[in-house]
C-alpha positions as CSV (number, residue, x, y, z in Angstrom):
1,M,32.1,-3.1,38.3
2,K,32.8,0.7,38.1
3,A,32.8,2.3,34.6
4,P,36.5,3.4,34.5
5,F,37.2,7.0,33.8
6,S,38.8,7.8,30.4
7,S,42.6,7.3,30.4
8,Y,42.7,9.8,27.5
9,L,41.0,12.5,29.7
10,A,43.2,11.6,32.7
11,G,46.3,12.0,30.5
12,I,45.4,15.5,29.3
13,E,44.1,16.9,32.6
14,Q,47.3,18.6,33.7
15,P,48.1,20.1,30.2
16,L,44.5,21.3,30.0
17,Q,44.8,22.9,33.4
18,Q,48.0,24.7,32.2
19,L,46.0,25.9,29.2
20,I,43.4,27.4,31.5
21,D,46.1,29.1,33.6
22,I,47.6,30.7,30.5
23,L,44.3,31.9,29.2
24,S,43.3,33.2,32.6
25,K,46.0,35.9,32.0
26,E,43.9,37.1,29.1
27,Y,40.3,36.5,30.3
28,E,38.3,37.1,33.4
29,Y,36.7,33.6,33.2
30,V,38.0,30.4,31.6
31,S,36.7,26.9,31.7
32,A,37.1,23.7,29.7
33,L,34.8,20.8,29.1
34,A,36.6,17.7,27.7
35,T,34.7,14.7,26.5
36,D,35.6,11.1,25.5
37,S,32.5,9.0,24.8
38,P,32.8,5.7,22.8
39,A,29.5,4.3,21.6
40,L,28.1,1.5,19.5
41,A,24.8,0.5,18.0
42,A,24.0,-3.0,16.8
43,V,21.0,-3.7,14.6
44,V,19.5,-6.8,13.1
45,R,16.6,-6.7,10.6
46,R,15.4,-8.5,7.5
47,G,18.4,-8.9,5.1
48,T,21.0,-7.0,7.2
49,Q,22.9,-6.8,10.4
50,S,25.3,-4.0,11.4
51,V,27.5,-2.8,14.3
52,T,28.3,0.9,14.0
53,T,29.4,3.9,16.1
54,N,26.4,5.7,17.5
55,S,27.1,9.0,15.9
56,L,24.5,10.8,18.0
57,T,26.3,10.1,21.3
58,A,29.9,9.3,20.5
59,E,32.4,12.2,20.8
60,R,35.9,13.2,21.7
61,G,36.9,16.8,22.0
62,I,37.3,19.9,24.1
63,V,35.4,23.2,24.3
64,I,37.0,26.3,25.9
65,R,34.7,29.0,27.3
66,V,36.1,32.5,28.1
67,M,34.7,35.8,29.2
68,N,35.9,39.4,29.2
69,D,33.7,42.4,30.0
70,G,30.5,40.4,30.0
71,H,31.2,38.9,26.6
72,Y,31.4,35.1,26.5
73,R,33.0,33.2,23.6
74,E,33.9,29.6,22.9
75,Y,36.5,27.7,21.0
76,A,36.2,23.9,20.2
77,L,39.1,21.6,19.6
78,N,38.8,18.1,18.2
79,T,42.5,17.5,18.8
80,F,44.8,18.6,21.6
81,D,48.5,18.4,21.7
82,P,49.6,18.3,25.4
83,T,53.2,19.1,24.4
84,D,52.2,22.4,22.8
85,V,50.0,24.1,25.3
86,E,51.5,27.6,24.6
87,G,50.8,27.2,20.9
88,T,47.2,26.1,21.5
89,A,46.7,29.1,23.8
90,K,48.0,31.5,21.1
91,R,45.7,30.0,18.5
92,I,42.7,30.3,20.7
93,V,43.4,34.0,21.6
94,S,44.1,34.8,18.0
95,S,40.9,33.1,16.7
96,L,38.7,34.8,19.3
97,A,40.3,38.2,18.6
98,A,39.4,37.7,14.9
99,Q,35.9,36.8,15.8
100,D,35.6,40.0,17.9
101,A,36.9,42.0,15.0
102,I,34.2,40.6,12.7
103,L,31.5,41.2,15.4
104,S,32.6,44.8,15.8
105,K,31.7,45.5,12.1
106,T,28.2,44.2,12.4
107,V,25.0,45.7,13.9
108,A,24.8,42.9,16.5
109,S,25.0,43.9,20.1
110,I,26.6,41.9,22.9
111,Y,24.3,40.6,25.7
112,A,26.6,41.5,28.5
113,T,26.5,38.9,31.3
114,G,28.3,38.8,34.6
115,A,30.8,36.2,35.6
116,I,29.7,32.6,36.2
117,P,30.5,31.8,39.8
118,D,33.6,29.6,40.1
119,E,33.4,28.2,43.6
120,P,35.9,25.4,44.5
121,D,34.5,22.0,43.8
122,E,35.8,18.5,43.1
123,V,33.9,15.5,41.8
124,F,35.0,12.0,40.8
125,Y,32.1,9.8,39.8
126,E,32.1,6.4,38.2
127,S,28.8,4.5,37.7
128,E,28.2,0.8,38.1
129,V,28.1,-1.2,34.9
130,Q,28.3,-4.8,33.8
131,Q,29.3,-4.5,30.1
132,L,31.2,-1.6,28.5
133,P,30.5,-0.8,24.9
134,E,34.2,-0.5,24.1
135,E,34.8,-4.0,25.4
136,A,31.8,-5.6,23.6
137,D,31.9,-9.2,22.3
138,L,30.5,-8.1,19.0
139,D,30.1,-11.7,17.7
140,G,28.3,-12.7,20.8
141,L,26.0,-9.6,20.7
142,L,25.1,-10.2,17.1
143,G,24.6,-13.9,17.8
144,K,22.1,-13.0,20.5
145,L,20.2,-10.6,18.2
146,N,20.2,-13.0,15.3
147,G,19.0,-15.8,17.4
148,L,16.0,-13.8,18.7
149,Y,15.3,-12.5,15.2
150,A,15.2,-16.0,13.8
151,Q,12.9,-17.2,16.6
152,V,10.4,-14.4,16.2
153,T,10.2,-14.4,12.4
154,E,9.9,-18.2,12.3
155,E,7.0,-18.1,14.8
156,N,5.4,-15.1,13.0
157,P,5.8,-15.6,9.3
158,D,3.2,-12.9,8.4
159,L,5.5,-10.1,9.7
160,L,6.5,-7.6,7.0
161,N,9.6,-6.8,8.9
162,F,11.1,-7.1,12.4
163,M,14.0,-5.2,13.9
164,L,16.1,-5.5,17.0
165,S,18.5,-2.8,18.2
166,V,20.8,-2.3,21.1
167,S,23.0,0.8,21.7
168,S,25.3,1.9,24.5
169,T,27.5,4.9,25.2
170,H,30.3,5.2,27.8
171,I,30.1,8.9,28.6
172,N,33.3,10.5,30.1
173,K,33.4,14.2,30.8
174,M,35.9,16.4,32.6
175,F,35.2,20.0,33.6
176,L,38.0,22.2,34.6
177,S,38.3,25.9,35.6
178,K,40.5,27.8,38.0
179,H,38.7,26.3,41.0
180,K,36.7,23.3,39.7
181,H,38.0,19.9,38.9
182,L,35.1,17.6,38.0
183,K,35.3,14.1,36.4
184,Q,32.5,11.7,35.7
185,S,32.2,8.3,33.9
186,Y,28.8,6.6,33.3
187,V,27.2,4.3,30.8
188,I,23.8,4.6,29.2
189,A,22.0,2.1,27.0
190,E,18.8,1.5,25.1
191,V,17.1,-1.3,23.2
192,Y,14.3,-1.4,20.6
193,A,12.0,-4.1,19.2
194,I,10.0,-3.1,16.1
195,S,7.4,-5.3,14.5
196,V,5.8,-4.4,11.2
197,G,2.6,-6.0,9.9
198,M,-0.3,-5.3,7.6
199,A,-4.0,-5.1,8.1
200,D,-6.7,-3.9,5.6
201,G,-4.0,-2.7,3.2
202,R,-2.3,-0.6,5.9
203,V,1.3,-1.1,7.0
204,I,1.4,-1.0,10.8
205,P,4.5,-0.6,12.9
206,S,4.7,-1.5,16.5
207,Y,7.5,0.0,18.5
208,C,8.7,-0.9,22.0
209,A,11.8,0.4,23.8
210,D,13.6,0.4,27.1
211,S,16.6,2.3,28.4
212,G,18.7,2.7,31.5
213,L,21.8,3.8,33.3
214,C,23.6,0.6,32.4
215,G,25.6,-1.1,29.7
216,L,25.2,-3.8,27.0
217,E,23.6,-6.1,29.6
218,I,20.4,-4.3,28.6
219,A,20.3,-6.7,25.6
220,D,18.8,-9.2,28.0
221,R,15.6,-7.2,28.0
222,L,15.0,-7.8,24.3
223,P,13.0,-11.0,24.4
224,Q,10.4,-9.4,26.6
225,L,10.3,-6.3,24.4
226,A,9.8,-8.5,21.4
227,K,6.8,-10.1,23.1
228,Q,5.4,-6.7,23.9
229,S,5.9,-5.4,20.4
230,L,4.1,-8.4,18.9
231,A,1.2,-8.1,21.3
232,K,0.9,-4.4,20.5
233,L,0.9,-5.1,16.8
234,A,-2.0,-7.6,17.2
235,D,-3.9,-4.8,19.0
236,L,-3.1,-2.2,16.4
237,K,-4.3,-4.5,13.6
238,K,-7.8,-4.6,15.0
239,A,-7.9,-0.9,16.1
240,E,-10.7,1.4,15.0
241,P,-10.7,5.2,14.5
242,I,-11.7,7.2,17.6
243,A,-14.7,9.5,17.6
244,P,-13.4,13.0,18.4
245,G,-14.5,14.4,21.7
246,E,-13.6,15.0,25.3
247,Y,-13.2,11.9,27.4
248,D,-12.3,10.6,30.8
249,V,-8.9,9.0,30.2
250,I,-6.1,7.3,32.0
251,A,-2.6,8.1,30.8
252,N,-0.2,5.2,31.3
253,P,3.3,6.1,32.7
254,E,4.7,6.4,29.2
255,V,2.0,8.8,28.2
256,A,2.3,10.6,31.5
257,G,5.9,11.1,30.7
258,V,5.3,12.8,27.3
259,I,2.7,15.0,29.0
260,A,5.3,16.0,31.6
261,H,7.9,16.6,28.9
262,E,5.6,18.6,26.5
263,A,3.5,20.4,29.1
264,F,6.4,21.6,31.2
265,G,9.4,20.9,29.1
266,H,10.7,23.7,27.0
267,G,8.4,26.2,28.7
268,M,10.2,25.7,32.0
269,E,13.7,26.0,30.4
270,M,14.6,29.5,31.7
271,D,16.7,30.5,28.8
272,M,13.2,31.0,27.4
273,F,12.5,33.3,30.3
274,V,15.4,35.5,29.3
275,K,13.9,35.8,25.9
276,N,10.3,36.3,27.1
277,R,9.2,33.2,25.1
278,A,7.5,31.3,27.9
279,L,4.2,31.9,29.6
280,A,5.4,30.1,32.7
281,R,7.5,33.1,33.7
282,E,4.3,35.0,34.4
283,K,2.6,32.1,36.3
284,M,5.2,31.4,39.0
285,G,3.5,30.9,42.4
286,E,0.1,30.4,40.8
287,K,-2.0,27.2,40.9
288,I,-1.8,25.7,37.4
289,A,-2.6,22.0,38.2
290,S,-4.6,19.8,40.4
291,S,-3.4,19.6,44.0
292,L,-2.5,15.9,43.2
293,V,0.2,17.1,40.8
294,T,3.8,17.3,41.8
295,M,6.4,17.4,39.1
296,H,10.2,16.9,39.3
297,E,12.9,17.7,36.8
298,G,16.6,16.9,37.3
299,A,19.4,14.5,36.8
300,L,19.0,13.3,40.4
301,C,15.3,12.7,40.5
302,A,15.5,9.3,38.6
303,Q,18.0,6.8,37.3
304,N,18.1,6.7,33.5
305,V,20.0,7.9,30.5
306,T,20.2,11.6,31.7
307,S,21.3,10.9,35.3
308,Y,24.7,12.5,35.7
309,A,26.8,14.0,38.5
310,F,27.3,17.5,36.9
311,D,26.2,19.2,33.7
312,D,28.2,20.6,30.8
313,E,29.0,23.9,32.6
314,G,30.3,22.3,35.8
315,T,27.1,22.7,37.8
316,R,26.2,19.8,40.2
317,A,23.1,17.8,39.1
318,G,19.9,18.6,40.9
319,D,16.3,17.7,41.6
320,V,14.0,20.6,41.0
321,I,10.4,20.6,42.1
322,E,8.7,22.5,39.2
323,I,5.1,21.9,40.4
324,D,4.4,21.4,44.1
325,H,0.8,20.1,44.7
326,G,-0.5,22.1,41.8
327,I,1.5,25.3,42.4
328,L,4.1,26.3,39.8
329,R,7.3,26.8,41.8
330,N,10.5,26.6,39.8
331,G,12.0,26.4,36.4
332,I,15.4,25.0,35.3
333,C,18.3,26.9,33.9
334,D,21.9,26.8,32.6
335,A,24.6,28.8,34.2
336,L,24.5,31.8,31.8
337,S,20.7,32.1,32.1
338,A,21.0,31.9,35.9
339,V,23.4,34.8,35.9
340,R,21.2,36.9,33.7
341,L,18.1,36.1,35.8
342,G,19.9,36.5,39.1
343,I,19.2,33.0,40.3
344,Q,21.1,29.8,41.0
345,P,21.8,27.3,38.1
346,T,20.0,24.0,38.4
347,G,22.4,21.7,36.6
348,N,20.6,21.7,33.3
349,G,23.2,23.2,31.0
350,K,23.6,20.6,28.2
351,R,25.4,20.5,24.8
352,Q,24.5,18.2,21.9
353,N,28.3,17.7,21.8
354,F,31.5,19.7,22.4
355,E,31.0,21.5,19.1
356,H,27.6,22.9,20.1
357,K,26.6,25.7,22.5
358,V,25.0,25.1,25.8
359,Y,21.3,25.5,26.3
360,T,19.0,24.9,29.2
361,R,17.8,21.3,28.6
362,M,15.6,18.8,30.3
363,T,17.1,15.7,32.0
364,N,14.5,13.5,33.8
365,T,11.1,15.1,33.8
366,L,8.3,13.2,35.7
367,F,5.2,13.3,37.8
368,D,5.3,12.2,41.4
369,S,3.3,9.1,42.4
370,G,0.0,9.2,44.3
371,D,-2.2,6.9,46.3
372,S,-4.5,5.2,43.8
373,T,-4.2,1.8,42.0
374,L,-4.8,1.3,38.3
375,A,-7.7,-1.0,39.1
376,E,-9.4,1.8,41.1
377,M,-8.9,4.3,38.3
378,I,-10.4,2.0,35.7
379,S,-13.4,1.2,37.9
380,S,-14.1,4.9,38.3
381,I,-14.7,5.6,34.6
382,S,-18.1,5.1,33.0
383,Y,-16.8,5.7,29.5
384,G,-13.3,6.6,28.4
385,Y,-9.9,5.2,27.4
386,L,-6.7,3.9,28.8
387,L,-4.0,5.6,26.7
388,E,-0.8,3.9,25.8
389,G,2.2,4.4,23.5
390,I,3.9,7.5,22.1
391,S,4.4,8.6,18.5
392,S,5.4,12.2,19.0
393,G,4.6,15.4,20.9
394,M,4.9,19.1,20.7
395,E,4.2,22.2,22.8
396,D,3.8,26.0,22.5
397,P,5.7,27.5,25.5
398,K,4.3,31.0,24.7
399,H,0.7,30.0,24.9
400,W,0.8,26.6,26.8
401,G,-0.8,24.6,24.0
402,I,0.0,20.9,23.8
403,Q,-0.4,18.2,21.2
404,C,0.6,14.5,21.7
405,I,0.2,11.7,19.1
406,L,-0.5,8.5,20.9
407,T,-0.3,4.9,19.6
408,L,-3.5,3.4,21.0
409,G,-6.4,3.7,23.5
410,R,-8.2,0.8,25.2
411,E,-11.9,1.4,25.7
412,I,-13.3,1.5,29.2
413,R,-17.1,1.1,29.8
414,D,-18.8,0.9,33.2
415,G,-15.5,0.5,35.0
416,K,-14.1,-2.3,32.8
417,L,-11.8,-2.7,29.8
418,T,-14.0,-3.9,26.9
419,G,-11.2,-5.1,24.6
420,K,-11.9,-2.5,22.0
421,V,-8.9,-0.6,20.8
422,V,-8.7,2.7,18.9
423,S,-5.7,4.2,17.0
424,P,-4.2,6.6,16.2
425,I,-5.0,9.2,18.8
426,I,-4.2,12.9,18.9
427,M,-4.5,14.6,22.3
428,T,-4.7,18.4,22.4
429,G,-5.4,21.0,24.9
430,Y,-4.4,24.0,27.1
431,V,-1.9,22.8,29.7
432,P,-3.5,24.2,32.8
433,D,-6.9,22.7,31.8
434,L,-5.3,19.3,31.3
435,L,-3.4,19.3,34.5
436,N,-6.2,20.7,36.6
437,S,-8.4,17.9,35.4
438,I,-6.2,15.3,37.0
439,S,-8.3,13.5,39.6
440,M,-6.4,10.3,40.4
441,V,-2.7,9.4,40.5
442,S,-1.4,5.9,40.8
443,N,1.0,4.7,43.5
444,D,3.6,3.4,41.0
445,R,5.9,5.1,38.4
446,G,7.8,4.4,35.2
447,V,10.7,6.3,33.6
448,Y,11.5,6.1,29.9
449,G,14.6,7.4,28.1
450,S,14.7,5.9,24.6
451,G,14.2,9.2,22.8
452,Y,15.9,12.4,22.0
453,C,14.7,16.0,22.4
454,G,15.4,18.8,20.0
455,K,15.5,22.5,20.8
456,G,13.9,24.3,17.9
457,Y,14.8,22.3,14.8
458,K,18.2,21.2,16.0
459,E,20.3,20.6,19.2
460,F,19.3,17.0,20.0
461,V,20.1,15.6,23.4
462,K,19.1,12.5,25.4
463,V,16.2,13.0,27.8
464,S,13.9,10.7,29.9
465,D,10.5,11.3,31.3
466,G,7.7,9.4,33.0
467,G,5.4,9.2,36.0
468,P,2.5,7.2,37.3
469,Y,-0.9,6.5,35.8
470,L,-3.0,9.7,35.6
471,K,-6.7,10.0,35.4
472,M,-7.9,13.2,33.7
473,K,-10.1,14.7,31.1
474,A,-8.7,15.2,27.6
475,R,-9.7,16.1,24.1
476,L,-9.0,13.3,21.7
477,G,-9.3,13.0,18.0
């Protein structure tokens, strides 16, 4: 079925358009983003079960953006009375005037920016879904989780803990301006299975997750995730430390994704170009990776939790080729950064929620597939590792340094997996060195969206990333 567009947003569309018309008499540019996104998260673990609102993704509110003389301001509302549009407009104008008065008494200067283009556009998008979070059979959902929990813990009595989680959000967004009328409704979901065991006095967690542009039907994937989590835990229990050094490695699709995200994540967000905080700005048009490497970024280049029709500034979603056969071609940007840089926005303007400002943010970031098979890649390595699992990652956009903490590596000797496992693994390096060392790319691909990405120390949004298997040289420790 189609994910039905919010009746609340539909009900305030005309009054909100009236508000924009009134404010347009005061300001050169006016737009409104209205959101209504119900969400739930169900968790079962030892001694407890819960169903709560997913506070990271649930929201209902409106943000108004205005501009005069190159000065943009915003005003957020968590309530909106459609019968008092004139009063709301007066409060917005008064509040913004007070802000301007305070700003005039400081030493801060305004970063004057031209008007965001407001070309006529209409969108109405509803994604396909089977089970909406707001219509969940909570007893049935908890019964499914509890049944699987009981089965796993009975069959594995040595587990210290075991957790199952499923969450889903029905995202409804409406963007209105003088010439744009955009509405979208889509549902995202994710599931987790976490097994916790002990070996040699060490507590060892094993985490497996899945996600998609879907609803609570994703819970049907939990039995397979539980099996994967238990198998991974068994490997981690026997894992040995790795000897630091440079190795031939194969990154699995999940690890390829974190490399894509960290190597060309924030460094390709072009609000960083405006601030001269990204080395990538100086490298456009240069070869920075193997000719086997093509990298995409955009809401349209994959189907996962960040696949939408338009972004939070009313820009249509896109598919940007950041690296084309090793050549750095394009970055991604929000609408304001695009105006400042004199380029077109790419549909990457995202807010944590309606109370937060827009930044250029990643959506789906992934390597393109190649022509090799995993078997061919393994057989080509005399000594190295097949890398799996992600713990965390970070980058330095200014100097192109990268660090990824990986869960485990499977030893390869003479073209075969030996069964030996090492963990944990820290992969570090200079991004162009890492990407130029890629010598084989598999003909398949995976996309993963179970995590969040922060900008700086805050501003968390959903992202997904992935790619094929990649053979490369990497420094591990």
